[in-house]
C-alpha positions in Angstrom: 31.1 -12.6 -3.2 27.5 -13.9 -3.3 24.5 -11.7 -4.3 22.1 -10.5 -1.6 18.6 -11.5 -1.0 16.4 -9.4 1.3 13.7 -11.3 3.1 10.8 -9.9 5.2 11.0 -13.1 7.3 14.2 -14.1 9.2 15.9 -16.5 6.8 16.8 -18.9 9.6 13.0 -19.4 9.9 12.6 -20.6 6.3 13.7 -24.2 5.7 15.3 -25.3 2.4 16.5 -21.9 1.0 19.0 -22.5 -1.8 22.7 -22.0 -1.3 24.7 -19.3 -3.2 23.1 -16.2 -1.7 23.7 -14.0 1.3 20.3 -13.8 3.0 19.4 -10.7 4.9 16.3 -9.8 7.0 14.6 -6.5 6.4 11.1 -5.8 7.6 11.0 -2.0 6.9 13.4 -0.9 9.7 14.9 2.6 9.2 18.4 1.1 8.6 18.9 -1.1 5.6 20.6 -4.4 6.3 23.3 -3.9 3.7 24.0 -1.9 0.5 20.7 -2.1 -1.6 22.8 -2.1 -4.8 23.9 -5.7 -4.1 20.3 -7.0 -3.7 19.1 -9.2 -6.6 15.9 -10.6 -4.9 13.7 -8.3 -2.8 11.1 -9.8 -0.6 8.8 -6.9 0.1 7.9 -6.4 3.8 4.3 -7.3 4.5 1.7 -4.8 5.8 4.0 -1.8 5.6 3.2 1.5 3.9 4.4 2.1 0.3 6.7 4.8 1.7 8.6 2.1 3.5 8.4 -0.7 1.0 9.4 1.4 -2.0 12.2 3.3 -0.3 15.1 0.9 -1.2 14.1 0.3 -4.8 15.8 3.3 -6.3 19.1 2.1 -4.9 18.6 -1.6 -6.0 20.6 -1.4 -9.2 21.2 -5.1 -9.4 17.6 -6.2 -8.8 16.1 -9.0 -10.8 13.0 -10.0 -8.7 10.6 -8.1 -6.6 8.5 -10.6 -4.6 5.5 -9.2 -2.8 3.6 -11.0 0.0 0.3 -9.5 -1.2 -2.1 -10.6 -3.8 -2.4 -7.1 -5.1 0.6 -5.2 -6.5 -1.0 -1.9 -7.2 1.1 -0.2 -4.6 4.4 -1.2 -6.3 3.4 -0.7 -9.9 4.3 3.0 -10.0 7.9 2.0 -9.3 8.2 -0.6 -12.0 9.5 1.9 -14.6 12.4 2.8 -12.4 13.6 -0.8 -11.8 16.6 -2.2 -13.7 15.7 -3.4 -17.2 14.3 -7.0 -17.1 13.5 -7.0 -13.4 10.1 -8.7 -12.7 7.5 -8.1 -10.0 5.7 -11.2 -8.7 2.6 -11.4 -6.5 1.8 -13.8 -3.7 -0.7 -15.9 -5.6 -1.7 -18.8 -3.3 -0.7 -17.2 -0.1 -4.0 -15.4 0.7 -6.5 -17.4 -1.3 -7.9 -19.4 1.5 -7.9 -16.7 4.1 -9.4 -14.0 1.9 -12.1 -16.5 0.6 -12.9 -17.4 4.2 -13.4 -13.7 5.0 -15.6 -13.1 1.9 -17.9 -15.9 3.1 -17.8 -14.6 6.7 -18.8 -11.1 5.6 -21.5 -12.4 3.3 -23.0 -14.7 6.0 -22.7 -12.1 8.8 -24.3 -9.4 6.8 -27.2 -11.6 5.4 -27.9 -13.1 8.8 -27.8 -9.8 10.7 -24.9 -10.7 13.0 -23.9 -7.1 13.6 -27.4 -6.4 15.0 -27.2 -9.4 17.2 -23.9 -8.3 18.6 -25.3 -4.9 19.4 -28.3 -6.6 21.0 -26.0 -8.7 23.1 -24.2 -5.5 24.3 -27.6 -4.0 25.2 -28.9 -7.3 26.7 -31.7 -7.4 24.2 -33.2 -10.5 22.5 -33.5 -9.5 18.9 -35.1 -12.5 17.2 -36.7 -12.6 13.7 -36.4 -13.8 10.2 -33.1 -13.0 8.3 -32.0 -13.7 4.7 -30.2 -17.0 4.0 -27.4 -17.5 1.5 -29.2 -20.6 0.4 -31.2 -20.1 -2.8 -29.4 -16.7 -3.5 -27.7 -15.8 -6.8 -24.1 -14.8 -6.3 -21.8 -12.9 -8.7 -18.0 -13.1 -8.3 -16.3 -10.2 -9.9 -12.6 -11.0 -10.4 -12.3 -14.8 -11.0 -8.6 -15.4 -10.3 -7.2 -17.6 -7.6 -9.1 -15.8 -4.8 -12.4 -15.7 -6.8 -12.1 -19.4 -7.5 -11.4 -20.1 -3.8 -14.5 -18.1 -2.9 -16.6 -20.4 -5.1 -15.0 -23.4 -3.5 -16.5 -22.2 -0.2 -19.8 -21.2 -1.7 -20.5 -24.7 -3.1 -21.9 -26.2 0.2 -24.3 -23.3 0.7 -26.9 -24.3 -1.9 -26.8 -21.1 -3.9 -29.3 -20.9 -6.7 -26.6 -19.7 -9.1 -23.0 -18.5 -9.1 -21.9 -16.3 -12.0 -18.3 -15.3 -12.7 -16.6 -12.2 -14.3 -13.0 -11.7 -15.1 -10.9 -9.6 -17.4 -11.3 -12.0 -20.2 -13.9 -14.7 -21.0 -12.9 -18.4 -20.6 -14.5 -21.7 -19.7 -13.9 -23.6 -16.4 -15.1 -27.0 -15.2 -17.7 -25.0 -13.1 -19.0 -23.1 -16.1 -18.3 -19.9 -18.1 -16.3 -16.9 -16.9 -17.8 -13.8 -18.5 -15.7 -10.9 -19.7 -15.8 -7.6 -17.7 -18.0 -5.9 -20.3 -20.8 -8.4 -19.4 -20.9 -7.0 -15.8 -23.8 -4.6 -16.4 -26.0 -7.4 -17.7 -25.2 -9.8 -14.9 -25.6 -7.4 -12.0 -29.4 -7.1 -12.0 -29.8 -10.9 -11.3 -27.3 -11.0 -8.4 -28.4 -11.0 -4.7 -24.8 -11.0 -3.6 -21.9 -9.4 -5.5 -18.4 -10.5 -4.2 -15.6 -8.3 -5.5 -12.1 -9.9 -5.7 -10.6 -8.1 -8.7 -7.2 -6.5 -8.7 -7.0 -2.7 -8.6 -5.9 -1.5 -12.1 -6.6 1.5 -14.2 -9.6 -0.3 -15.6 -11.0 -1.4 -12.3 -10.5 1.8 -10.3 -14.0 3.1 -9.6 -15.5 0.1 -11.3 -18.4 0.1 -8.9 -19.5 3.7 -9.3 -22.9 5.3 -9.7 -23.9 3.6 -12.9 -22.7 0.1 -11.9 -24.2 0.2 -8.5 -27.5 1.4 -10.0 -27.6 -1.9 -12.0 -27.7 -3.9 -8.8 -31.1 -5.1 -7.6 -32.8 -3.5 -4.7 -31.7 -5.1 -1.4 -28.5 -6.7 -2.9 -25.3 -7.1 -0.9 -21.9 -5.8 -2.2 -19.0 -7.6 -0.6 -15.5 -6.1 -1.3 -12.4 -8.1 -0.4 -10.3 -6.6 -3.2 -9.2 -2.9 -2.9 -11.2 0.0 -1.6 -10.7 2.1 -4.7 -12.5 -0.5 -6.9 -15.7 1.0 -5.3 -16.6 4.7 -5.5 -17.2 5.5 -1.8 -19.5 8.5 -2.5 -21.6 6.4 -4.8 -21.8 3.5 -2.4 -22.8 5.9 0.5 -25.6 7.2 -1.6 -27.0 3.7 -2.2 -26.6 2.5 1.4 -27.9 5.6 3.1 -31.0 5.3 1.0 -31.3 1.8 2.2 -31.4 0.4 -1.4 -28.1 -1.6 -1.1 -26.1 -3.2 1.7 -22.4 -3.6 1.8 -19.8 -5.7 3.7 -16.3 -4.2 3.2 -12.9 -5.5 4.2 -11.3 -2.6 2.3 -12.3 1.1 2.0 -11.3 4.2 0.2 -9.8 6.0 2.0 -7.9 3.4 4.1 -7.6 3.3 7.0 -11.0 4.7 7.3 -10.7 7.8 9.4 -12.8 8.5 12.5 -15.9 10.5 11.6 -16.2 9.1 8.1 -19.9 8.6 7.2 -19.2 5.0 6.0 -18.7 3.9 9.6 -22.3 4.5 10.4 -24.0 4.0 7.0 -27.0 1.7 7.4 -26.5 -1.9 6.3 -22.7 -1.5 6.1 -20.4 -4.0 7.8 -16.7 -3.1 7.9 -13.6 -5.1 8.8 -10.1 -3.4 8.8 -8.5 -5.1 5.8 -7.9 -8.5 7.6 -8.4 -10.8 4.6 -4.8 -11.9 4.6 -3.3 -11.7 8.1 -4.3 -15.0 9.6 -2.6 -18.0 11.0 -2.5 -19.4 7.4 -0.3 -16.5 6.2 3.2 -17.4 7.6 3.6 -21.0 6.4 2.3 -20.1 2.9 4.6 -17.0 2.7 7.6 -19.1 3.7 6.7 -21.7 1.1 6.3 -19.1 -1.6 9.7 -17.4 -0.8 11.5 -20.8 -0.8 9.9 -21.9 -4.1 10.6 -18.6 -5.8 14.2 -18.5 -4.7 14.7 -22.1 -5.7 13.5 -21.2 -9.2 15.7 -18.2 -9.4 18.8 -20.1 -8.2 18.2 -22.7 -10.9 18.0 -20.0 -13.6 14.3 -20.5 -14.1 11.8 -17.6 -14.4 9.9 -17.0 -11.1 6.2 -17.8 -11.0 3.3 -15.3 -10.6 4.9 -12.5 -12.6 2.6 -9.5 -13.0 5.0 -6.8 -14.3 8.4 -6.5 -16.0 10.7 -3.4 -16.2 11.8 -2.1 -19.5 
């Protein structure tokens, strides 16, 4: 009997899946589609809570691959130690790069050009003209220069920024210029007009933008977070925005979802979107392609791409 593959997208909607597996659709429903012990490849349901997505893992005793449809895998990493020895966790590198980079630029431009104020003016039938900052001639710092960070710079290029600096976990050289190590962040922040955060949430990046880091940013700078809410210390950010020293554009928050009544909703100079960097029309075709390619590699006995963790 063939091994089971659980997919969050109906398998009949994904062309070119390799033969040799029994494909089952599970998108977080209360009932499992089959015995989890027979599952060897688990495609994690998208935009479901960890309580849902982690529920079958403890019973997946034959599991070899966990494939998320998210760029970040912080929600699943606590379960890695309980996976069968040798099982790997893979992220969705390439699926969200374009959409998240688009949103990073949207948030940057909307915040700089005062779009929220214009929308409120339209609601009030008020003509609120005046000068606004441009992205042109600004210095931009990208914190987290992986696939998404690189895609952000792709989209920054036509906007005539004065300078784009890059920070990642480790230093390296790219065709665009140097990528600085994370310990260079404090020295780079004072020169940045816009700081775009696209780093994964890890033990080392949790609270990365706290009181000391935010204090290094120049007066009037804009912090754009399309990574994870917990990369930024919310209390520290509130102190800076409520004073008017910094502005922020956030697709992610801590806590998330942001509850009604939270002061971040009405903090001056803060623009919030509800974690919509990934769910766009670009998601589904890219997700299907990723699942097909990963399963083709697995069927051929090749290691899957985009591995971020391994059990045991």
